[in-house]
C-alpha positions as CSV (number, residue, x, y, z in Angstrom):
1,M,-0.7,91.0,-0.7
2,N,-0.6,89.6,-4.7
3,T,0.5,86.8,-6.1
4,L,2.9,87.3,-8.8
5,R,1.9,85.4,-12.4
6,I,3.9,85.2,-15.6
7,E,1.7,83.8,-18.5
8,G,3.5,82.8,-21.8
9,L,6.7,84.3,-21.4
10,S,9.0,83.8,-24.3
11,L,12.1,85.7,-24.6
12,S,14.9,85.5,-27.7
13,L,17.8,87.7,-28.6
14,A,17.7,89.9,-31.7
15,H,18.7,86.9,-34.0
16,D,15.7,84.7,-33.2
17,Q,18.5,82.7,-30.5
18,S,16.1,81.5,-28.1
19,L,16.6,81.9,-24.2
20,V,13.2,81.1,-22.5
21,C,9.9,79.6,-24.3
22,D,6.7,79.8,-23.0
23,L,7.3,79.8,-19.5
24,S,4.6,80.2,-17.1
25,F,4.6,80.1,-13.2
26,S,3.1,81.7,-10.3
27,I,4.2,82.9,-7.0
28,E,2.1,83.4,-3.7
29,P,2.7,85.6,-1.0
30,G,5.6,84.2,1.6
31,E,6.7,82.0,-1.1
32,V,10.1,81.8,-2.8
33,L,10.6,80.2,-6.5
34,V,14.1,79.8,-7.4
35,L,15.5,80.0,-11.0
36,M,18.2,77.7,-11.6
37,G,20.1,76.9,-14.8
38,P,23.7,77.5,-16.6
39,S,25.1,80.8,-17.4
40,G,23.0,81.9,-20.6
41,S,19.8,80.2,-20.1
42,G,18.2,83.5,-19.5
43,K,18.0,83.7,-15.9
44,S,18.7,87.3,-15.4
45,S,17.1,88.4,-18.6
46,I,13.6,86.9,-17.1
47,L,14.2,89.7,-14.3
48,A,15.3,92.4,-16.6
49,W,12.0,91.4,-18.8
50,L,9.7,91.5,-15.7
51,T,10.9,94.9,-14.3
52,G,10.6,96.5,-17.8
53,T,14.8,96.7,-18.1
54,S,15.9,94.3,-20.6
55,S,18.6,95.1,-23.4
56,P,17.0,96.0,-26.7
57,Q,18.8,93.2,-28.1
58,I,16.0,91.1,-26.2
59,C,13.0,90.7,-27.7
60,G,10.1,89.2,-25.4
61,S,6.5,88.5,-25.2
62,G,3.9,87.3,-22.3
63,S,2.1,88.6,-19.5
64,I,2.7,89.7,-16.1
65,W,0.1,89.8,-13.3
66,L,-0.5,90.9,-9.7
67,D,-3.3,89.2,-8.6
68,N,-5.9,90.3,-11.1
69,A,-4.0,93.3,-12.7
70,C,-1.6,93.3,-15.4
71,I,1.5,95.3,-15.4
72,S,3.3,94.0,-18.6
73,D,2.4,97.5,-20.0
74,L,3.3,99.6,-17.1
75,P,6.6,101.6,-16.5
76,T,9.2,100.3,-14.9
77,E,8.6,102.7,-11.9
78,K,4.9,101.6,-11.8
79,R,5.1,97.6,-11.8
80,R,5.9,97.8,-7.9
81,L,8.8,95.0,-8.3
82,G,11.5,95.3,-6.0
83,L,14.9,94.3,-7.4
84,M,18.0,93.2,-5.6
85,L,21.5,92.5,-7.5
86,Q,24.8,91.5,-6.8
87,Q,25.8,94.7,-6.8
88,D,24.2,97.0,-3.9
89,Y,24.2,100.2,-6.0
90,L,23.8,102.4,-3.2
91,F,24.3,106.3,-3.8
92,P,28.1,107.1,-2.8
93,H,27.1,110.6,-2.3
94,M,24.4,110.0,-0.2
95,S,24.7,108.9,3.7
96,V,22.7,105.8,4.7
97,R,19.6,107.7,5.7
98,D,19.3,109.4,2.5
99,N,19.8,106.2,0.7
100,L,16.5,105.2,2.1
101,L,14.8,107.7,1.9
102,F,15.4,108.2,-1.8
103,G,12.1,106.6,-3.7
104,L,10.3,106.6,-0.2
105,R,6.8,108.3,-0.9
106,G,4.2,109.1,1.5
107,G,3.3,110.8,4.9
108,T,5.0,113.7,5.8
109,R,9.1,114.0,6.0
110,S,9.2,113.4,9.7
111,E,7.0,110.1,9.3
112,R,9.4,109.0,6.4
113,L,12.3,109.8,8.6
114,E,10.7,107.5,11.3
115,R,10.1,104.8,8.9
116,V,13.7,105.0,7.8
117,Q,15.2,104.8,11.3
118,R,12.6,102.3,12.5
119,S,14.0,99.8,9.4
120,L,17.5,100.4,10.7
121,Q,16.9,99.5,14.4
122,D,15.3,96.4,12.9
123,A,17.9,95.6,10.9
124,G,20.7,96.3,13.7
125,L,22.2,99.3,12.0
126,G,20.3,101.9,14.5
127,D,23.7,104.0,14.7
128,M,24.6,104.2,10.8
129,A,22.0,106.6,9.8
130,Q,24.6,109.3,8.9
131,R,27.3,107.0,7.8
132,D,29.1,107.0,4.1
133,P,28.1,103.9,2.3
134,A,31.7,103.6,1.3
135,T,32.6,103.2,5.1
136,L,30.1,100.1,5.5
137,S,31.1,96.4,5.3
138,G,29.8,94.2,2.7
139,G,27.1,92.7,4.9
140,Q,25.7,95.9,5.8
141,R,25.4,97.7,2.8
142,A,23.6,94.3,1.4
143,R,21.2,95.0,4.4
144,V,21.0,98.8,3.5
145,S,20.2,97.9,-0.2
146,L,17.4,95.2,1.0
147,L,16.1,97.9,3.1
148,R,15.9,100.5,0.1
149,T,14.1,97.8,-1.7
150,L,11.5,97.0,0.8
151,L,10.9,100.6,1.9
152,S,9.4,101.1,-2.0
153,S,6.5,99.1,-0.4
154,P,7.1,96.6,-3.9
155,C,4.5,93.8,-4.3
156,A,6.7,90.9,-5.0
157,L,10.5,90.9,-4.6
158,L,12.9,89.8,-7.4
159,L,16.9,89.0,-6.4
160,D,19.6,88.1,-8.7
161,E,22.2,86.5,-7.1
162,P,22.1,88.8,-4.2
163,F,24.5,86.9,-2.0
164,S,27.0,86.1,-4.6
165,R,29.4,88.9,-3.3
166,L,29.4,88.1,0.3
167,D,31.7,85.6,2.3
168,A,30.4,82.3,3.6
169,A,29.5,83.5,7.3
170,M,28.1,87.0,6.0
171,R,25.9,84.8,3.3
172,S,24.0,82.9,6.0
173,Q,23.5,86.1,8.1
174,I,22.2,88.3,5.0
175,R,20.0,85.1,3.7
176,S,18.2,84.9,7.1
177,F,17.8,88.6,6.7
178,T,16.3,88.6,3.9
179,W,13.9,85.7,4.2
180,A,12.6,87.4,7.6
181,S,12.2,90.9,6.0
182,A,10.3,89.4,2.9
183,S,8.5,86.8,4.6
184,K,4.8,88.1,3.0
185,L,6.0,88.9,-0.3
186,P,6.0,86.9,-3.2
187,V,9.9,86.2,-4.0
188,L,11.5,85.3,-7.2
189,L,15.3,84.1,-6.5
190,V,18.2,83.7,-9.3
191,T,21.0,81.6,-8.3
192,H,23.6,79.2,-9.1
193,D,24.1,78.3,-5.3
194,V,22.1,75.6,-3.6
195,S,22.9,76.9,-0.4
196,D,20.9,80.0,-0.9
197,V,17.7,78.1,-1.7
198,P,15.7,78.7,1.7
199,P,13.7,75.6,2.9
200,G,10.5,75.4,1.7
201,A,11.3,77.0,-1.7
202,R,10.5,75.9,-5.1
203,I,13.1,75.2,-7.7
204,L,12.4,75.6,-11.4
205,D,15.7,74.8,-13.8
206,I,15.4,76.6,-16.7
207,G,18.0,74.8,-17.9
208,N,16.1,71.7,-18.5
209,L,13.1,73.9,-20.6
210,P,12.4,73.3,-24.1
211,Q,14.3,76.0,-26.2
212,G,15.9,76.4,-30.0
213,E,13.4,75.6,-32.5
214,Q,10.6,74.5,-30.6
215,C,9.8,78.5,-29.5
216,P,9.1,80.9,-32.5
217,P,10.5,84.1,-32.9
218,T,8.8,86.9,-30.4
219,D,8.0,90.6,-30.8
220,K,9.4,93.2,-28.2
221,S,7.1,93.8,-25.4
């Protein structure tokens, strides 16, 4: 398992408004680091920069490491960072099984099908492989979305308000499922809700970090 390490991350808008200045942190396998802060403080922008999907209006610099490998210059699909958002973005024209097969590589087709079915069984969704995603409940969709991310064998998991669209009872269930499923990965969680924070997690409030004139303009990376 890999340690996720961020060194010297600075983000700013195109007109030089600073979002994040010289931020560094590391997350060990099995550890959860929680980014908190007010709206507009750059939480989601950090995740976008990590995955290489930043808006053209965001300028950034810094480096991303998985153990001793720098992945900052790799294309998004080769960074091996799993991302789960508020929206599950399941493909509506595919069954649950085909959603999980999407992006799953390695082995024969029968081996991939077996991995998918085993993951569904483990998630309590064993009889839903052929279901249309539109027929699933919010909690079921959240579990399928997380399974699809984990089946891609990420080296770290990034979560952007993944529980916010669920009702209170379902949030508790999906939180527990998420932490159990990702127990061996470094996890970076963005949330504004302290009840989303699992026991033992570290909290980094980026709303209290130095910003503005203390952070020089950055180059797009």
